[in-house]
N, C-alpha and C positions, 0 to 999 in steps of 0.2 A: 406637530412637534414631536421630537423623540424624547423619551424620558432620560433623565440624567443617569448614566451607567453606574451601577453599583460596583464597588471594588471587589475583586475576586479574592477568595480566601487564600492564605499562604499555602495550604496543602495543594491547591491547584497548580501553583507555580513550581512546587517541588516535583509534582508529576510531570509538568511541562519540561523541566530540566532533564529528567530521566528519559523522557520521550525523545528529546533532541539528541542526546548522546547515543542512544540506542539506534535511532534512525540514521544518524551520521555513519555509524559503524556498518549498518546493514547495506547502505548504498555504496560505500567504499568497498565492502566485501564483494558485492556483485561484480564490480569492475575488475578487482583482483582475481576473482574466480574465472572470469572470462579470459583474462590474460593468461592464467594458468592453463586453461583448456587450449589456447592457442600455442602456448609454450610446449605443451605435450603433443601438438600437431594432431589433435583429434578432429573429427568431422565437424563441419559448420553447424549441422543440426543439433550438435551437443550444446550449443550456446542457449537456444530457447529451452532445452531440456533442463538447464541449470535453474531457470525461473520456475519450471514445472516442479522440480524437486523442492524448491523453497516453499512453493504454494501448496504442495500435496497434502501436508498434515493439517492445513487450515480446513480442508474438506473432510479428511478421514477422521480427525479428532473432534469435529464440530459437535456431535452429540454429547461429548464428555467435557469439553473445555468450559462451556457455560456453567453447568453445575459445579465444576471445580472452582471457577472464579467466585461463585456465590457461596461456596461452602467454607472458604478460607478468607483470611484477611488479604485483600487484593495486593497490597504491597509485597507480601511474602510470595504470592503467586508470581509476581513480576521478578522477584529475586531469583526464583528457581528457573524462570524462563531465560533470564540473562545468563545463568550458569550453563545452560545448554549451548548458548552462543559462544561462551568462553571455551567450552569443550570443543566446539567446531573449529575454533581458531587454532587450538592445540593440535587437532588432527591435521589441519592444513599445513601447519609448520612441520609436522612429522612426515609429510609427503603422501598422505592419504589422498585418494582420487577426489578432485574438487566437487564432483557430483555427490559423493557420500557426505562430505563435510557440509555442503549447503543443505542437504536433507536434515542433518542434525540441527543446524541453525534454524531451519524452517519449523522443526518440532518445537523449539523454544518460542519462536515467534507466534505459533498457533496458540500456545498457552497464554502468551502475553497480551494478545489483542482484546479478548473480552474483559480482562482485568483492568486494563488502562481505560478503555472506553466506558466500561461499567462504572468505574470510579468517578468519572466526570458526572454521570447522571446522579450518583449518590451525593456528590459534594455540592451540586448547584441546582437551583430551582429551574423549572422549564423555561422561564422568560430569559434566562442567561445562557441557554444552550447554544444559540446561534453565535453569540459573541464569544463564548468559550471555544466553540469549534473554530471560529475565526482565528483565535489565539493559537489553538492546538494545530490547526492545519498550517497556519503561518509558520510556527516553529518547526513543524514537520517538514514543510517544503524548504525552509532555510537549511535544515539538516540534509535534505535531498540535494540541494545546490552544493553545499560544502562537501557532502559525502561523495557526490560524483566527481567534483573537482579534486577532492582528496584522493579518490580512487585513481584518477588520471595521473596525479602526482606520484602516488605510491608505485605505479608501474613504469614511470618514466626513467630515463637514464640518470636523472638527478639523484636518485636514491642509491645509497651505498649497497654493495653486494655483501650480505651477511648470510651466514649458514647456521642452521639449527644443529646442535651437537649430534654427531653421527650415532651415538648410543641411543638417542631418542627418535631416530628415524624409523619409519615403517619399512619392513623388509621389502627390498626391491624398489624403493622409492626413487624416482628420477630426480636429479639435481635441479635446483631452481635458482633463478636470479632475483626472485621476488621475496626473499626472506625478510628483508628489512620492512617492506610494506606489510607483510603478514604479522610481524611483531607489533607494528603500530596498531593494527586491528585488534590484536590480543589485549593491548593496553586499553583501548577504547571500550571494549566489551567488559573488561574488568572494572573500569570506572563506573559504567552503567550498572553493573551488578552491585557494586558497593553502595552506590547512591540510592538503591532501592530500600536500604535500611532507614533512610530518612523519610520515606513515604508514610504518612500517618494512617491510622485506622479510621475510616469514615464512621464507624459505629453501626452501619447497616447490617442487618442479619435477615436471613431468609429461612423458611421452613426446610428441613432436611428431606432429601428424596433418595430413593434407591439408586445405586450405581450399577445395577445388573445390566449387562450390555443390551439385552432385549428390551428392557424397560426404558433404558436411555434412548434407544433408537425410536421406539414407539412414541415416547413423549416428545422427542425432538421433531419427529414428523408432524405431530399435532401442533407444536409451536410454530413450525413453518406454515402450516395451513392457516393458523390464526392470523399471522402477520400478512400473508399473501392475500387473504380474503378481506382484510381491512382496506377500504378504498384508498386512503391516504398512505397507509403503510405499504400496501402492495405497489402503488405507483412509485413511491420514492425508492423502494427496493429494486424495482425494475430499472429505474434510471441509474442508480449507483452500480448495479450488477453489470449493466451494459457498458458504462463508462470505465469502470475499473478493469473490465476484461480488455477493452480496446486500449486503455491507457498503459496497462502493463506490457502489452505486445508492442505498442507504438514506441515504448522506451527502447526496445531492441531494434525496431525499424529505424529509429533516428540514428542509432549508432552505425547501422549499415548504410543508410542514406548519406550520412556525413562522409563516410569513407568512399562510396561509389560516386556520388555527385560532386562532392567538394574536395576529395582527395585527402581527407584528414586521417591520420593514424588513430588507433584506439585511444591513446591518452588525450589527444586533442579533441576527438569526437566526444569523449566524456565531458569535456568542458562545455561543448555546445549543448549537450543533453541537460547539463545543469542550468543553462540559461533559460530553458523552458520553465523551470521552477520559479524563476524571478517573477514571471507573469502570474503564476499560480498564487504567489504571496500577495501580489497587488490585488488580484481578484478576490482572494480570501479576505483581505483587509476591508475592501469595499463592501463585500457581503456582510461581514460582521458589523459594519457601521450602519448600513442603510437597509438591510433586509431583516424584517421581523419574521418570527416563525410562522405566524398566521398567513403571511403573504408569499411563502416560499413556492407554492404551486404556480404562481404567476410567472415563474422563470422558465417554465417548460419550453417555450419557443427558443430559448438560448441554446438548448441541446440540438435543435435543428440547424441553427446557424453554425454551431461547432462542427457538425458533420460536413457542411459545405466548405469550410475553411481548410480542412485537412489536406485535400488534394492540391491546394496551392503550393505545397512543397515541390511539386513537379516543375513549377515555373521559376524556381529559385536556383541560381547558379553561383552566387557569391556569399561569402561568410557573413558580411554585415546584414544582408537581406534575410539570410537564413536565421540569424539571431533575432531579428525583428519579428519574423513570422513565429518563431518558437515562443517569444514573449507574448504575442497576441493569443496564440492557442492556449498557452498556460493561463493567461488572465481570464479568458472566457470559461475555461474549465474550473478554475478556482471560484469564480463568482457564481457558477451554477451548482457545482457539486457540494460546496460547504453548506448552503441552506438545505439541500436535499438530504445530506447526511444528518444534519441536526433534526430535521423533521422525522426521519426514520428512527433515530435514537429515541426521540420523545414518544412516538407511537409505540415503539417496542417496549419502552419502560412502562408505559401505561397498560399495555395489553399483557405483558409477560413480567420479566424482572430485568434488572440491568445486565447481569451476566448472560442470561439466556437469550435476550433479544440481540445482544451483540454477537453471540455465537451463531444465531440464525442469520444475521446480516453477513457475518464473515463467511459462513458456509456458502451462501448464494453468490456473493461477490467473488470469492476465490474459485468457486466452481466455474463461474464465467471466465475468470482468468485462465484456469486450466484448459478450458475448451478453446479459447482464443490462442493460447500459446501452443497447444497441440496442432491447431490448424496452421499456425505460422511455422512450426517445426516441420510439418509435412510439406508446406509450400517451399521451404528452404531445401529440403531433401529432393524435391522435384525441380529445383532451380528455377522457380518462377521469377520473372523480372520484377525489379523494384517498383516500377510505375504501376504494375498490376496490383501489387500489395497495397500501395498507398491509396489508389482509387477505391479498392475494395473496402478498406477501413473507413473511408469517408462515406461511402454508400451505406455501409452497415450501420454507422451511427445515425445517419439521416433517416433511413427506413425504420430503424429501431425506435427512434424518437417519434416518428409519425404514428407508429402503432401504439406507443404508450399514450400519446396525446389523445388519439381517437378512443382508446379504451377508457381513459380517465374521464373524458367528457361524456361518454355514454353512461358510465356509472354515476356521474354527477346529475345528469338529467333524470336517470332512474330514481335516485334518492329524492330529487326535488319533486318528481311526480308523485312518489309514494308519500312524501310529507305533506 
């Protein structure tokens, strides 16, 4: 029997609302930025570089953002983070290159991540973390759905043509037909920034530490070692690092696949990408209802199955079948990743602190994303065929999960023999 779920505190739902609006804007921004790259007729490899630019500061600032999240009230850190995103939208409207604007937004997002996830672990007991992550990932993926759909709408012919005042334009900026969509993004990020004032202080405080760059890097390296050497923490971080890297790249692969295999333009392809998130919501909800933290490791075989399902994209040539497959892939990913993420958060909180553990997690997951996106950008520059990329991603997930399963089982038998 499952225990009767406790009600979540009001502060958690305030955080949930801010996360929804911010993620909604982030995903719409990516579609608009891709459309702007295409409008400027830049090379195809510039599209994955956009994702690299957004992810870069997650890695570069990783030693700093954890201590920052722990040193200040996390709601105020989230406020500053969203202010960076508002600035990025103003740059985009002024005609600044989309790569530079997405780098500014990524800077804000890097500060935002350890604050929001760290606040979850401060607000809730460990037994509620899987359920809380189910809520959080469900809301996040809802925002991904609506954000990608919104992004498709914002670049569609249905939007009016509006122009930013010429006096506020960047020197030499090329004209754009995406002004109305950019203004909507500015409004959404402004709402997310204002909502951060309503996030309460959890009351958690941590011992102060030096912010000297050398000491930050040395301590961050040690924190990485602590979490990777923990059998459960290392296993869950390996899983999330692998799947986040593949998932971020697969997001762009789906856009290209929808265009090449199904003949969909970017605005329609964005809708199909959003369909995947419906499955993630279903999987996340099932995980939050039926998976307890202590049983999360039993889901490892799900990762193997996920890798085998991805190449099925090559057998699909109709939009309804494509949508069904995307829902299936999303559901499997949601049911698997949500408990792994909760398990990693809990082990990190026990071994380190809320902010520092999330910073370590973010560093590794986003380093994986950078690596995979760089490989995809290189493959695009080399004009590799789509079927080669899709099969490659499926093989990568399957082999990666085989290696993780073998390593974890070997560690489990070693601990059992020693005990």
